[in-house]
N, C-alpha and C positions, 0 to 999 in steps of 0.2 A: 539196359541200365537206367534210363530216365524213368521208366515205369517202376522199377523197384524202388528207386529214390522216392518217388512220389507216394508210392504204397507206403513206404516206411513213415513218411511224414503224416499220412492219414492215420496210421496205426498210432503213432505218438500223440496225435491229437485226439483220437479216440480214447487213449488211456488217460490223457489229461482231463477230458470231459468226464470220464467215469471217477477219476479222483474227485473233481469238484462236485459231482453229484453225491458222492459218498459223504464228503464233508458237509455238503448243505443238509443232507439227511440227518447226520449226527448233530449239527446245531439245532435244527428244527426239533429234534427229539429232546435235546436238552432245555430248550426253551419251554416246550410242552410240559416236560416234568416239573419244571419250576413253577409254571402257571397253575398246574394241577395241585401241586403242594399248597400254593397261595389259596386256591379256591377251597381246598379241605380245611385249611387254617380259618378262612372266613366263616365257612359252614359251621365249624366248632364254635366260633365266637357268636354267631347267630343264636345258636342253641343256648349259650350261657346267658346272652341278653334277654331271650324270651323267658328264662328261668327267673332272672333277677330284676325284671324290669319295674315290678311293683316297688321293690326296696328302693331303687334307683330313683324313681318318681317320687317317693316319700321324702327322700333325702333332698332332692331338688326343691320340693314344695316347702320344706323346713327352712332351707337356705334362703329362699326368695321371701318367706314370711319374716324371717330374721332381718333381711335387708330392708324390707319395708318398714319394719319397726324401727331399725336403727336410723333409716333416713327421716322418719317422722318425728324423732325425739328431738328436743331443743338443745 
């Protein structure tokens, strides 16, 4: 009787640990999917920045030149 009671507790503990493991794997996969989507988005943004860097730098140079002109005027 005591042995079967102990065996039942061990089985229920094993089931609980199995459920916890499955849940942790699901959570980890969800986090990994979110992070990979973010990395993909950042990679696409890098490509855009490489393509448009010269125009952005020119716009920044113009803005800084206008700021210097505006600050230097009486």
